LOMI-393979 format. One record per atom (N, C-alpha, C): y, x, z. Coordinates in steps of 0.001 Angstrom, whole numbers, plus 500000, padded with zeros to 6 digits. Each point is the difference from the previous one (the first is absolute). Example, Ala and Ser with C-alpha at 12.3 -4.5 7.8 and 13.67 -1.06 7.14 Angstrom:
494310513190507800/501190499110500000/501200500900500000/501050499650499280/501190500820500060/501090499230500730/
***
This chain:
823468674416428305/499445501063500872/500829501225499769/500454500692501104/500837501173499908/499155501215499635/500642500973499396/499319501185499552/499514500831501227/500758499976501092/499589500779501172/498721499390500626/499882498706500031/498813499338500542/498784500252499114/500173499917498663/498927500312499149/499614501465500128/500893500897500131/499643501347500169/499251500306501265/500323499296501055/499285500171501286/498600499435499915/499795498897499258/498681499464499789/499149501013499210/500607500641499010/499297500984499159/499613501238500830/500981500452500828/499745501224500740/500798499947501303/499349499531501076/500761499780501297/500552501306500532/501251499865500440/500677501104500706/500493499522501325/500845500878500633/500585499660501289/500940498763499845/500452499720498816/500898498863499760/499343498715499724/498675499905500089/499229498828499692/500482498798500768/500183500107501266/500313498865500840/501437499488499799/500898500946499711/501402499584499663/499975499182498703/499175500459498981/499993499268498769/499340498700500184/498980499879500866/499395498700500292/500991499063500626/500701500515501040/501000499156500711/500991499382499075/500441500742499042/500999499455499048/499311498982499125/498813500256499496/499340499042499112/499591498709500775/499760500147501367/499542498856500764/501118499096500448/501210500308499675/501101499116500434/499948498644499317/500427499013500712/500009498582499443/498765499322500338/500013498610499868/498830499223500384/498724500329499188/500103500331498766/498809500391499189/499806501515499878/500817500730500701/499915501468499911/498583500552500308/499405499618501172/498699500520500319/498973499692498970/500026498700499509/499065499594498966/500152500859498720/501248500200499644/500283500765498751/499559501431500165/500221500650501115/499589501324500217/498500500191499849/499216499033500562/498561499973499874/499544499770498579/500711499060499347/499692499771498572/500114501274499142/501079500702500250/500256501247499245/498831500928500152/499502500154501239/498915500915500253/498720499543499277/499717498711500059/498753499466499356/500060500185498517/501210499726499386/500087500058498553/499998501422499502/500551500964500806/500151501397499513/498839500896500394/499322499667501099/499021500931500549/498538499643499825/499689498677499950/498637499556500012/499161500635498917/500517500078498801/499232500507498871/499969501540499996/500631500675500960/500077501431499941/499311500696501180/499507499231500951/499180500577501072/498639500399499404/499492501123500407/498712500468499549/498878499323500804/499772498734499691/499064499192500747/498601500626499977/499659500550498845/498615500546499794/499730501131500994/501051500789500319/499854501109500901/499658499557501472/500324498786500313/499765499456501363/498613499406500133/499441499533498900/498727499267500071/498881500804500641/499111499383500772/499851498574500274/500980499466501046/500871500822500564/500895499519501002/501255499493499265/500875499360500687/501231499462499460/501173500358500856/501088500518499456/501144500336500820/500685498722500442/500584500014501185/500492498772500595/501489499801499841/500690500843499224/501411499801499863/500405498569499447/499305499652498886/500254498728499410/499423498872500784/498789500145500529/499414498987500848/500831499719501200/500524501082500638/500878499819501185/501313499374499628/500469500056498750/501232499352499585/499845498432500180/498818499563499588/499748498531500201/500037499610501479/499381500891500839/500010499735501471/501428499978500535/500844500883499486/501354500015500530/500675498619499743/499786499413498833/500584498712499747/499404498911500794/498686500113500281/499298499004500885/500584500072501414/500389501189500464/500572500104501359/501467499596500074/500653499800498926/501442499680500054/500347498870500936/499285498910500063/500349498921500910/499886500345501474/499258501106500364/499791500379501319/501058501059500450/500807500513499136/500830501146500276/501496499669499880/500803500676500771/501497499979499787/500271500618498627/501162499671499437/500278500525498664/500016501524499925/500562500642501041/500001501473500031/498609500528500001/499064499424500756/498671500522500061/499267499812498658/500266498824499405/499350499731498691/500471501051498957/501290500278499974/500528500935498983/499487501411500292/499764500332501256/499468501314500371/498588500051499470/499176499002500322/498605500100499638/499856499939498450/500870499240499343/499936499924498503/500393501352499390/500976500608500573/500424501298499427/498963501127500183/499391500017501173/498982501047500193/498734499713499196/499707498749499754/498840499718499193/500275500230498508/501164499755499524/500412500379498691/499954501554499822/500397500678501041/499977501459499969/498516500463499804/499061499378500728/498596500319499981/499527499760498562/500384498868499449/499593499681498581/500523501028499014/501258500395500189/500582500921499123/499365501390500053/499411500304501153/499367501355500143/498558500019499495/499436498900499646/498590499955499516/499939500750498732/498888500777499871/499891501044498902/500162499378498624/500717500670499183/500196499555498572/498946500575499083/499620499254499095/499134500529498932/500706499913498654/499247499957498949/500597499860498632/500318498577499740/499579499131500817/500250498554499759/498862499405499212/499924498697500098/498910499279499262/500644499302498792/499265500063498882/500535499385498753/499740498505500018/501009499247499571/499891498585499940/499501499527498639/498759500316499710/499394499680498695/499020498788500233/500378498872499482/499144498824500157/500537498823499303/499258498923499975/500405498793499245/500367498870500940/499907500211501337/500265498901500920/498863498990500014/498776500423499763/498858499083499928/499223500031501319/499806498800500580/499139499964501197/498533500265499716/499596499656498736/498603500359499642/499819501538500073/500940500721499464/499936501487500007/500075500478501443/500869499389500742/500167500434501409/498700499783500799/499413498840499774/498737499718500679/498905501017499543/499984500347498794/499062501047499519/500252501321500726/501283500372500130/500335501238500730/499553499918501444/500111498898500639/499535499852501392/498496500128500045/499272499407499084/498575500040499987/499438501427499699/500684500744499196/499544501319499585/500715501130500742/500852499662500973/500694501011500815/500848500955499115/500908499423499239/500839500819499107/501491499657500396/500459500666501049/501284499649500489/501211500168499044/499920500997499168/501120500254499060/500178498805499043/498863499409499563/500045498827499152/500558498806500769/499529499852501245/500472498902500861/501529500084500165/500504501249500206/501473500221500148/500749499547498741/499475500486498837/500755499721498782/499991498475499663/498914499287500226/499867498614499681/501025499216500961/500034500366501233/500898499313500978/501449500276499679/500297501220499579/501420500361499689/500477499239498730/499058499527499170/500387499263498793/500030498451500263/499778499591501190/500049498544500261/501392499471499713/500152498804499420/501288499409499722/500617499540501276/499314499468500903/500545499538501316/499020500238501114/500458500090501230/499188500264501129/500276498972501073/498861499440500547/500086498973500996/499072500389501183/500255499450501225/499136500279501076/498536499779499751/499669498997499201/498613499702499654/499323501189499325/500801500831499308/499394501156499317/499406500986501010/500814500216501063/499499500863501077/498794499414500672/500003498703500238/498867499310500657/498793500164499092/500138499911498700/498866500145499117/499343501391500117/500820501026500079/499465501380500262/499317500055501352/500635499384500892/499413500068501389/498589499381500017/499820498873499357/498693499366499930/498992500854499309/500475500698498985/499100500864499195/499396501146500834/500661500454501045/499548501135500725/499627499646501426/499792498758500331/499722499646501382/498722500573500531/499090500363499076/498658500571500441/500151501469500281/501096500612499523/500097501451499991/500678500461501270/499252500714500827/500562500538501305/500252501552499950/500102500535498815/500356501443499880/501332500206500758/500021501144500632/501213500366500823/500424498843500933/498994499526500698/500059498915500981/500884498793499526/499749499613498748/500526498741499502/501442500083499559/500493501191499665/501415500138499586/500319499237498719/499059499859499098/500319499477498678/500478498560500066/499195499160500693/500384498571500086/501287499842500822/500147500790501042/501192499890500825/501287500412499157/499875501067499260/501102500411499149/500359498957498972/498966499286499433/500306499001498993/500838498895500546/499613499470501206/500767498945500599/501364500511500500/500015501124500634/501284500447500563/501039500368498943/499512500565498865/500940500294498931/500561498691499414/499155498943499973/500511498699499536/501047499478500955/499807500165501294/500997499548500980/501268500812499930/499896501295499711/501220500788499744/500698499547498809/499307499649498944/500588499445498799/500833498805500324/499486499063500878/500803498829500386/501197500409500828/499789500909500963/501083500373500927/501132500605499235/499767500747498934/501009500667499208/500502499135498880/499392498789499771/500397499175498881/500073500902498751/498922500763499806/499996501104499007/500286499455498576/500935500622499331/500122499734498545/498726500420499268/499980499722498705/498750500243499209/499486501455500230/500876500970499838/499542501392500057/499314500318501329/500694499590501072/499476500269501312/498666499255500327/499937498723499571/498766499234500155/498856500546499245/500249500441498782/498936500555499215/499502501310500614/500955500805500515/499585501306500594/499099499773501215/500307498990500834/499188499702501167/498682499471499614/499963499053499011/498694499483499487/499179501106499431/500596500901499194/499277501066499362/499391500948501072/500771500262501095/499466500855501019/498772499358500680/500205498664500313/498883499246500583/498751500128499069/500212499818498700/498876499999499081/499383501399499944/500827501029499968/499519501391499937/499125500277501196/500472499629501246/499200500304501175/498772499157500001/500032498753499620/498797499150500036/498942500463499003/500394500634498903/499071500561499022/499496501381500333/500536500638500960/499726501401500267/498619500152500727/499452501111499953/498757500300500759/500391500797501216/499135500067501047/498675499336499998/500020498546500202/498867499423499696/499796498549500146/498855499812500940/500231499404501179/499046499970501057/499695498553500439/498840499570499672/499494498598500349/498845500024500973/499870501095500738/498829500193500961/499932498832500990/501153499725500689/499986498921500979/499863498660499331/500618499830498873/499912498708499320/498561499615499611/499287501017499451/498616499701499575/499164499667501184/500145500610501073/499158499722501245/500379498679500583/501296499640499991/500358498724500522/499481498885499055/500110500214498695/499591498938498994/498504499722500188/499179500957500279/498582499749500248/499802499124501166/500800500004501013/499849499207501216/500668498583499861/500809499884498957/500821498761499936/499762499223498693/498917500255499334/499694499383498765/500057498427500198/500764499366499173/500041498498500031/501019499462500985/500649500870500791/500984499545500945/501349499735499351/500628498851500227/501278499691499342/501136500800500564/501151499973499370/501181500718500509/500314499512501439/500619500905500733/500303499725501425/501247499020500030/499854498880500687/501120499022500033/501201500524500748/501195499607499571/501228500371500690/500312498961501080/499869500384501239/500414499090501068/500332500837501277/500748499352500874/500505500674501228/498804500390500897/500188500990500853/498935500420500880/499613498787500893/498671499862500193/499417498891500794/499238500539501226/499466501174499938/499100500511501046/500821500398501239/499354500057501148/500655500418501216/500209501484499966/500861500493500915/500317501441500108/498736500789500226/499076499469500850/498769500780500320/499181500214498735/499959499013499101/499216500190498769/500633501003499088/501320500062499950/500674501088499178/499708501322500606/500025500108501366/499691501257500641/498573500491499748/499086499071499999/498620500367499703/499835500487498600/500597499336499068/500001500441498548/500592501358499850/501083500235500708/500690501284499932/499159501152500546/499231499665501067/499091501039500543/498886500393499031/499532499004499248/498981500301498939/500601500856498915/501220499661499587/500643500780498962/500273501469500459/500381500173501257/500334501292500468/498773500876500309/498922499343500559/498901500769500596/498782500128499111/499830499098499066/498743500038499219/499992501029499001/498797500477499565/499897500852498853/500285499150498741/500127500668498861/500385499311498808/499033498860499631/498682500302500026/499042498996499566/500037498804500914/500007500241501315/500023498930500980/501323499203499879/501072500718499663/501288499286499895/499940499098498730/499483500520498935/499946499164498763/499080498782500238/498938500188500800/499165498833500284/500671498981500901/500593500472501052/500609499028501010/501306499340499424/500779500705499310/501202499371499448/499670499075498904/499014500344499187/499568499119498929/499444498698500552/499279500090501146/499580498768500628/501144499119500405/501072500563500469/501144499194500444/500596499312498764/500031500678498907/500581499447498746/499040498820499569/498668500291500003/499042499030499560/500070498757500872/500349500173501252/500066498818500921/501215499111499775/500828500456499095/501140499152499617/501339500347500671/500096501184500583/501262500359500629/501160499957499011/501167499524500416/501143500002499190/500733501328499983/500955500173499114/500676501279499940/500803500302501247/500540498982500714/500737500218501159/499195500641501120/498744499571500198/499192500631501033/499522501380499562/499674500172498711/499612501319499555/501124500976500157/501189499553499630/501194500904500062/500298500351501462/499883499056500898/500275500288501448/499073501036500501/498674499873499696/499052500991500489/500266501397499348/500394500002498773/500226501281499331/501272500671500520/501003499281500229/501261500580500534/499815500459501450/499223499235500804/499710500439501344/499189501272499988/499049500100499093/499241501262499954/500854501160499461/500875499724499023/500950501035499484/500919500467501084/500429499076500880/500874500432501126/499290500926500942/498703499720500251/499257500952500885/499834501291499350/499738500035498733/499830501244499235/501293500815500125/501161499278499923/501331500673500036/500194500592501399/499620499295501025/500107500559501357/499198501314500100/498866499991499371/499055501157500093/500376501117499036/500944499833499155/500311500984498988/500627501266500643/499503501165499579/500661501266500361/501346500084499353/500854500869500468/501354500162499430/499963500294498510/499012500823499591/499944500363498629/499420498912499068/499508498917500623/499413498869499232/500781498745500159/501152500030500670/500768498790500261/500336499333498653/500584500746499097/500411499423498712/498825499449499227/498961500755499830/498858499583499214/499376498769500614/499868499912501312/499399498822500665/500887498793499830/501311500204499933/500879498814499878/499905499399498643/499341500634499051/499774499440498679/499186498689500109/499139499875501060/499221498816500203/500916498767500011/501162500084500688/500907498869500044/500566499627498639/500278501062499188/500560499800498680/498986499254499133/498742500439500011/498996499422499208/499728498549500453/499938499740501329/499765498625500502/501200499087499718/501188500493500009/501164499204499585/499848499580498542/499499500927499208/499742499672498566/498975498831499888/498939500063500798/499044498932499924/500614498635500450/500789500093501074/500589498754500539/500950499388498954/500796500820499369/500954499472498984/499265499480498806/498920500659499551/499244499511498858/499356498638500297/499345499901501169/499297498770500365/500979498847500178/501136500234500580/500947498889500288/500803499686498725/500125500980499085/501013499762498934/499337499797498650/498878500626499671/499443499930498674/498564499501499987/499603499297501088/498727499365499988/498923500710500832/498957499235500440/498906500511500807/499355501221499416/499616500943500829/499422501294499513/498509499897499961/499377500737499148/498541500124500001/499525500573501362/498853499532500419/499558500409501365/499842501528500134/499588500666498895/499799501453500032/501303500711500408/501121499425499618/501268500675500254/500274500105501461/499656498976500790/500197500092501453/499059500978500598/498776500093499465/499039500959500597/500464501460499641/500638500174498813/500558501344499740/501068500341501078/500824499018500353/501027500235501029/499337500438501273/498921499390500366/499262500344501260/499435501433499889/499449500340498825/499489501360499825/501133501032500052/501165499674499528/501102500966500093/500443500228501458/500103498988500788/500379500126501412/498922500784500725/498748499669499701/498892500720500658/499943501475499674/500593500381498867/499977501396499566/500657500938500998/501018499547500685/500739500802500898/499416500133501404/500205501150500639/499226500265501203/500392499155501211/499089499736500911/500192499230501248/499703500865501134/500895500034501021/499737500745501246/499204499108500961/499503500673501056/499462499276501095/501082499234500687/499718498843500622/501088499158500623/500714500754501068/499244500840500801/500668500705501113/500991501028499477/499897500448498750/500893501011499422/501193499415499294/500059498630499903/501027499345499215/501306500084500695/501114500189499303/501316500074500662/500317498740500734/500652500161501134/500412498858500808/501508500121500273/500666498880500103/501440499984500262/500330500683501358/501049500780500035/500438500673501179/501491499766500193/500436499617501191/501434499745500217/500749501283499811/501310499909499614/500767501245499840/500345500656501351/500254501303499978/500336500693501227/501325499509500554/500909499651499101/501290499527500356/500118498589499479/500228499012500783/500065498584499472/501107499880498949/499671499311498940/500991499704498951/500963498881500353/501143499987499371/500944498934500263/499421498624499617/499203499962498964/499348498833499569/498798500356499157/499003499099499818/498835500385499170/500300500385498582/501041499320499399/500322500362498601/500504501396499872/500908500395500838/500509501370500008/498922500935500286/499142499633500957/498880500855500394/498996500197498846/499707498993499283/499038500092498871/500535500928498948/501244499823499567/500571500869498956/500065501415500436/500424500246501245/500155501353500487/498612500658500091/498997499232500438/498670500573500224/499439500404498624/500216499152498991/499461500386498658/500704501203499486/501329500012500080/500727501143499433/499802501293500801/499620499896501275/499704501154500842/498514500420499874/499217499279499231/498628500357499801/499123499762501277/500185498871500642/499305499644501208/499179498757499788/498816500131499452/499231498834499594/499575499077501129/499616500561501109/499537499067501132/501166499202500582/501170500618500073/501134499262500441/500492498996498956/499857500354498751/500327499013498947/499087498740500103/498724500242500281/499121498873500228/500396499160501154/500461500651501094/500486499248501208/501143499079499656/501028500536499361/501157499245499732/499709498920498932/499170500275498985/499577498968499059/499314498836500724/499084500414500967/499354498906500810/500992499160500769/501001500654500575/500971499240500783/500737499005499138/500449500403498817/500649499096499080/499096498877499564/498741500331499713/499024499015499544/499736498954501079/499952500466501282/499775499066501096/501182499026500105/501192500444499604/501179499095499986/500006499068498768/499011500145499165/499946499195498786/500958500444498897/500392501322500056/500972500525499135/499358500838498856/499105499437499225/499316500662498936/501039500499498966/500936499114499665/500942500374498981/500792501254500292/500320500156501306/500722501195500414/499124501212499878/498736499911500287/499113501147499885/499860500393498511/499858499096499129/499860500258498589/501288500631499492/501150499501500409/501266500592499558/500193501369500520/499579500306501180/500144501320500599/499016500969499317/498819499540499617/499113500838499221/500574500334498689/500638499043499388/500651500247498649/501116500987500192/500814499874501052/501081500923500209/499488501408500250/498972500147500793/499427501350500269/499444500618498780/499302499164499196/499440500517498724/501045500489499025/501160499291500071/501098500298499058/500633501370500295/499773500585501114/500602501273500275/499201501197499523/498724499757499658/499116501077499697/500139500420498584/499848501324499759/500026500581498682/498694499620499252/500077499246498872/498762499564499290/499210501215499489/500635501138499743/499218501144499543/499153500517501127/500339499784501221/499254500468501161/498669499196500175/500128498667499769/498780499149500289/499538499224498745/500519500409498860/499551499304498757/500284498522499965/501048499587500712/500494498622500082/498989499108500724/499004500542500639/498984499149500715/500674499061501040/500996500555500704/500563499152501073/500676498762499494/500816500081498963/500660498804499481/499000499070499301/498949500608499388/499005499179499407/499275499148501002/499725500619501158/499220499321501081/500841498919500590/501224500227500273/500884499005500611/500244498852499050/500216500280498731/500147498984498984/498761499122499902/498836500670500129/498713499230499957/499853499124501264/500452500455501140/499989499222501220/500861498736499823/501163500192499361/500880498832499777/499335498981499098/499264500451498990/499274499085499127/498799499357500666/499273500720500913/498880499486500655/500294499006501106/501123500226500710/500294499230501237/499930498446499828/500489499397498877/499931498553499969/498577499443499857/499039500853499640/498626499553499755/499093500164501236/500522500572501099/499128500453501101/500278499160501269/498947499827500823/500231499436501324/500735500963500917/500591499460501053/500877500740500881/499389501272500543/498773499958500490/499398501166500646/499762501105498995/499760499625498735/499742501019499006/501366500682499598/500998499145499874/501362500515499754/500387501046501038/499757499638501248/500336500962501112/499257501243499942/498712499950499654/499202501230499925/500501500821498859/500310499405498862/500491500778498877/501304500680500289/500980499265500569/501299500580500297/499893501139501008/499186499820501009/499829501003501024/499399501309499386/498977499781499119/499414501135499395/500960500747499115/500845499259499277/500991500651499128/501143500683500858/500297499473501170/500960500696500859/499474501375500397/498693499986500373/499341501342500322/500003500881498788/499656499460498822/499844500789498805/501340500630499596/501078499229500015/501262500529499597/500456501102500944/499812499825501297/500375501036500985/499141501236499850/498716499765499765/499073501179499859/500227500749498711/500519499319498968/500239500587498689/501437500351499761/500830500024501059/501416500233499806/500143501439499455/500889500110498958/500217501268499400/501461500272499772/500297500658498880/501360500413499761/500926498814499664/501144500009500625/501019499009499669/501257500641499420/499890501253499568/501146500731499491/500547499350498726/499100499568499104/500396499422498706/500824498682500292/499505499230500908/500617498750500331/501381500220500531/500244501072500835/501330500312500491/500922500435498892/499489500771499049/500796500371498872/500476498772499206/499043499084499808/500304498811499221/501025499152500752/499842499844501346/500910499206500752/501390500621499980/500100501310500061/501315500647500012/500737499680498637/499252500064498895/500602499764498683/500387498544499902/499153499097500495/500316498562499933/501228499711500831/500089500541501187/501178499780500904/501299500520499363/499902501140499283/501219500603499526/500595499186498845/499141499225499290/500474499288498788/500203498542500300/499151499366500875/500099498570500229/500910499632501163/500405501054500785/500873499671501143/501420500397499701/
***
């Protein structure tokens, strides 16, 4: 690692992107640049100052790698560089001391008693780190919905980042220690879990299977999620779980409801509302990858989606054709998002979806999100698009279409500064061309 790149990670200047571009040269350059950031910065961010919220610089770094297959190389490097810049800007503290014995018994005690510093020290002393360690943390906090479920999501996503970076020991321990620190932190909120558990006593874990219900049944369930008060929602969704619904049908209803909530979101709530997709992608990956989930966990997901406001149907945004016809729907979609025209973005997304071109829509959403300054939107846009990519294989066609259309509207309505991306692109072009 060069001294100039280390210096920019320590204290970013106008030369940050030039230093990144040099470090990112070669097949493993992007991975190595991200490794450097994880190993040198993770233990020095003042995480306690952000609690109960969590800064998204590091979380967005994982999303950048998830979007890599959807992006051209230049776009991936741009989004990676701006995300690393956001991570480097996160406030520094005195750092956390790595005092521990590497004992899971001590780490479990720290989780039970909400002592994040002990959790950090024990994880930093682990001899080796594996994906299962992150999954173990995730399971420990699945009941905790503090800060709308960030803890469990962070545990899984940091584990995925560990895999993407093929982290050496130091980097892997830093990511596990951060996950442990956040999972042990307060507040600890099991309000929704307790109320769901009372309604689901004796119900077995929700089976993992493909969606079986008709589109009309998913739409009816989504209406209940969107329109009911919390108590009625807990009752009705718990009944669906008790009746034996599989995770595919539950997920379809939840994503359909989350898509409606996204359409209804005001401009200042676009990013926060899109967190629904991130949390639901987390549930989908857990259920498909690490075993059936407790029924309460799905009800918690329904309560989260229900938390966000719903408009009257007549006030909901509708697709509007552009004033000037686009050369093609793909060009029209990207231009509409970048120009901040949500209704036109919905129109072009709909045209592409009618042609059966879902992959193009998802790729264009990723490209649009890659232009945005993560400091402007707290990385919500790339987190949402990465979540959509994770959710898509688990959803029926009409639900995928609703999700992608809602995200097209959201990205256009939340379009912000692209200045940082242009600076990054200029530096990358000057060195790589």
